C-alpha positions in Angstrom: -71.8 45.7 -44.6 -68.4 43.4 -43.0 -70.5 40.5 -44.9 -70.7 42.5 -47.8 -67.1 43.3 -47.6 -66.2 39.5 -47.3 -68.1 38.6 -50.5 -66.7 41.0 -52.7 -63.0 39.7 -51.3 -64.1 36.1 -52.0 -65.1 37.4 -55.6 -61.7 37.8 -56.0 -60.5 34.7 -55.3 -58.9 36.1 -51.9 -58.2 33.0 -49.5 -59.7 33.2 -45.6 -57.5 31.2 -43.2 -60.4 31.3 -39.8 -58.9 30.2 -36.4 -55.3 30.8 -37.2 -52.9 33.2 -35.4 -49.4 33.8 -36.6 -47.0 33.1 -34.3 -43.5 34.2 -36.1 -42.9 36.7 -39.1 -39.4 36.8 -40.6 -38.1 38.0 -43.6 -35.1 37.0 -46.2 -34.1 39.7 -48.8 -37.6 40.3 -50.5 -39.4 37.9 -49.2 -41.9 37.4 -45.9 -42.5 34.3 -44.2 -45.3 34.2 -42.1 -46.1 30.7 -39.7 -48.9 30.0 -38.0 -50.1 28.2 -34.9 -50.8 25.0 -37.2 -47.4 24.9 -38.3 -48.0 26.3 -42.2 -46.2 28.5 -43.9 -47.3 31.4 -46.2 -44.8 33.2 -48.3 -45.2 37.1 -49.4 -43.7 39.9 -51.4 -45.6 41.7 -48.8 -47.3 41.9 -45.7 -49.7 43.9 -43.8 -49.7 43.6 -40.2 -53.7 44.8 -38.7 -53.8 43.1 -35.3 -55.2 46.0 -33.4 -55.0 46.1 -29.9 -56.8 44.9 -26.7 -58.1 47.1 -24.1 -55.8 46.9 -20.8 -58.1 45.5 -17.8 -57.3 46.6 -14.0 -57.0 42.3 -13.3 -58.9 43.2 -10.0 -61.9 41.1 -8.4 -65.0 41.0 -10.2 -64.2 42.8 -13.0 -64.4 39.7 -15.9 -67.9 38.9 -14.0 -69.3 42.2 -15.1 -67.7 43.2 -18.5 -70.8 44.4 -21.0 -72.9 43.9 -17.9 -71.9 47.4 -16.3 -68.0 47.7 -17.4 -67.6 49.1 -20.6 -64.2 50.4 -22.6 -66.7 52.6 -25.2 -68.1 55.4 -23.9 -69.2 56.2 -27.4 -71.0 52.6 -27.6 -72.0 52.5 -24.3 -72.0 55.9 -23.0 -76.2 56.6 -24.0 -77.3 53.6 -22.0 -76.6 55.8 -18.7 -78.5 58.7 -19.7 -79.3 60.6 -16.6 -77.0 57.9 -14.4 -74.0 58.3 -12.7 -70.7 56.8 -14.1 -67.3 56.3 -12.8 -64.6 56.3 -15.4 -61.1 54.6 -14.3 -58.2 56.2 -16.0 -56.2 59.8 -16.2 -55.0 60.2 -19.4 -56.1 61.8 -22.7 -58.6 59.3 -23.2 -60.2 59.2 -19.9 -60.6 62.9 -19.3 -61.9 62.8 -23.1 -64.4 60.1 -22.6 -65.7 61.7 -19.6 -66.1 64.8 -21.0 -67.8 62.8 -23.7 -70.2 61.0 -20.9 -71.2 64.6 -19.9 -73.7 65.0 -22.5 -75.8 62.1 -21.3 -75.2 61.0 -17.4 -75.8 63.0 -14.7 -72.7 62.6 -13.0 -69.3 61.0 -13.7 -66.7 60.3 -11.0 -63.0 59.9 -12.6 -60.8 57.4 -10.4 -57.4 58.0 -11.0 -54.7 56.5 -9.7 -52.0 59.0 -9.1 -51.5 62.5 -7.5 -52.5 64.6 -10.8 -53.6 63.6 -14.7 -51.7 62.9 -17.3 -53.8 64.3 -20.0 -52.9 67.4 -22.1 -53.4 70.7 -20.0 -56.4 71.5 -22.3 -58.1 68.7 -21.4 -57.2 68.4 -17.5 -58.5 72.3 -17.7 -61.9 70.9 -18.8 -62.5 68.4 -16.8 -61.1 70.3 -13.0 -63.8 72.7 -14.4 -66.8 70.5 -15.1 -69.6 70.8 -12.9 -70.5 66.8 -13.6 -67.1 65.6 -13.1 -65.9 64.7 -9.7 -61.9 63.9 -9.5 -60.9 61.3 -7.2 -56.5 61.2 -7.3 -54.9 58.6 -5.5 -57.9 56.6 -6.1 -57.7 52.9 -7.4 -60.6 50.2 -7.7 -59.9 47.2 -6.0 -62.8 45.1 -6.4 -66.3 45.2 -8.1 -69.2 43.8 -7.0 -72.7 43.3 -8.1 -76.6 41.7 -8.1 -78.3 40.0 -10.6 -75.4 39.7 -12.9 -74.9 43.9 -13.3 -72.5 45.7 -11.7 -73.6 47.7 -8.1 -70.1 48.5 -6.1 -67.0 49.6 -6.9 -64.5 48.8 -4.0 -61.7 51.5 -3.9 -58.3 51.5 -2.1 -59.0 53.5 0.7 -61.9 51.7 2.4 -64.7 53.6 0.6 -67.5 52.5 -2.0 -69.4 53.7 -4.7 -72.1 52.7 -6.6 -72.2 54.2 -10.6 -74.7 52.7 -13.2 -71.5 52.2 -15.0 -68.2 52.1 -15.1 -65.8 53.0 -17.9 -62.3 51.9 -17.9 -59.5 53.7 -20.1 -56.3 52.9 -19.0 -54.7 52.0 -22.0 -54.7 49.7 -25.0 -51.7 46.6 -25.5 -51.3 46.0 -29.6 -51.0 42.6 -30.5 -47.4 42.0 -31.5 -46.5 39.3 -29.5 -45.4 37.4 -32.8 -42.6 40.1 -34.1 -40.4 39.0 -31.6 -37.6 37.6 -33.8 -39.2 39.5 -37.6 -37.1 42.5 -37.1 -40.2 44.9 -37.3 -39.3 48.1 -34.7 -41.8 48.0 -32.0 -41.7 51.4 -29.5 -41.6 51.0 -26.1 -45.2 50.3 -25.4 -45.1 47.5 -27.9 -46.9 49.6 -31.1 -45.4 49.5 -34.8 -43.2 52.1 -35.8 -43.6 53.4 -39.0 -43.0 55.5 -42.2 -40.9 58.7 -41.4 -40.9 58.0 -37.6 -38.1 54.9 -38.4 -35.5 57.7 -40.1 -36.4 60.8 -38.3 -34.4 60.5 -35.2 -32.3 57.2 -35.8 -30.0 55.7 -38.6 -31.9 54.0 -41.2 -33.0 50.8 -40.7 -31.4 48.0 -43.4 -32.7 48.3 -46.9 -33.5 52.1 -46.9 -29.8 52.9 -47.4 -31.6 55.0 -51.0 -35.6 55.3 -50.2 -37.3 56.7 -47.3 -39.8 54.3 -45.6 -43.7 54.3 -47.3 -46.0 56.4 -45.3 -47.2 53.2 -43.7 -44.4 50.6 -44.0 -42.5 49.5 -41.3 -38.9 49.0 -40.9 -38.5 45.7 -42.5 -39.0 47.2 -46.4 -42.7 45.1 -47.7 -44.1 44.6 -44.4 -46.7 47.4 -43.5 -48.8 47.9 -40.6 -52.1 49.9 -40.2 -54.7 50.1 -37.5 -54.5 50.3 -34.1 -51.7 47.9 -34.0 -49.6 51.3 -35.0 -48.3 53.4 -33.1 -49.5 57.1 -33.4 -52.4 55.8 -35.1 -55.9 57.6 -34.1 -57.7 54.1 -32.6 -60.3 54.6 -34.0 -62.3 52.1 -36.3 -63.4 54.8 -39.4 -59.3 55.2 -39.3 -58.3 51.9 -38.7 -60.6 51.2 -41.8 -59.1 53.9 -43.8 -55.3 53.0 -43.1 -56.1 49.5 -44.4 -57.3 51.1 -47.8 -53.9 53.4 -47.9 -52.2 50.4 -47.0 -53.2 48.2 -49.8 -52.6 51.3 -52.5 -49.3 51.3 -50.8 -48.6 47.9 -51.6 -49.5 47.9 -55.0 -46.7 50.4 -55.2 -44.3 48.7 -53.8 -45.2 45.6 -55.5 -43.8 47.2 -58.4 -40.7 47.5 -57.2 -39.8 44.0 -56.4 
C-alpha cells in the first residue's frame, strides 16, 4: 500500500528527499523556510509537520538488546504472539492500562509494573484493571534490568531484588515527539513537546501573531500556514489510522489556506 501511495505521488511530480533531517524551520511573513541537514533550504507558502513521535524507553541494562525479541511497544501488533503465556506491562497511565486489558484477550496473565503508589489512568480504567482476575498490579515496582537467553528475553530484574519471568514485556511509559527542530520556529509546543494546534491556541491565551482577524484552522499551528498532523500533534490519538486521516484533512486545509495568500 505504501508503495502505491509513493507511485501516485511520483506521478504528480512530487519530489522526495531521502535520508534528510530537518534542522530548522522559520518564517518571514507568508513564507516558511525549511533547512535540512546538508545545508539545503526550501521555501514554501505552507508546511505540514508530520514527524511523529518515538516510544520512550526505560534506558536500563538489556532493554535495547531484546527489543523485538521479547520487549515490545505495541500490544495490538505483538500481543497475539503470546497466546496462553504470561507477559509483563510496564507503566501506569491510560496506555498501559488499556493495553493490559487488551492483552488479556490472548495471554494467560498480565503483571503490571507501576513505578508509583497508584495508577495515573482514568478512574474507569483503574477500576477495570484492579478488578480483573488476569491482571496482577504491582505498585512501587520498576524494571531495573532485562536478561535473556539465545537472543530472547527470559528475565526481568526488579528494583526490590525480585525477578519475574514473563514470555514478553510491553513498555508503555509515554512518547517523545520529534519536535527538536522547532526550537526557533515560533511554533507553540506544550509541556510535553507536542505541537499545539487549532482552537487550543486561542482558547485560554492571547492570540498568536497572525490570528488577530481569524481563528486558526483545525490543524494549524501558532504560525499561520504551518500545520501539524499525526502523533506529533497534542491531543492526537497516537494511532496510525487517525494519523493518516489527519494528514488527509491537513492537505485539504492547506489547499484552502493557499487560496488566501
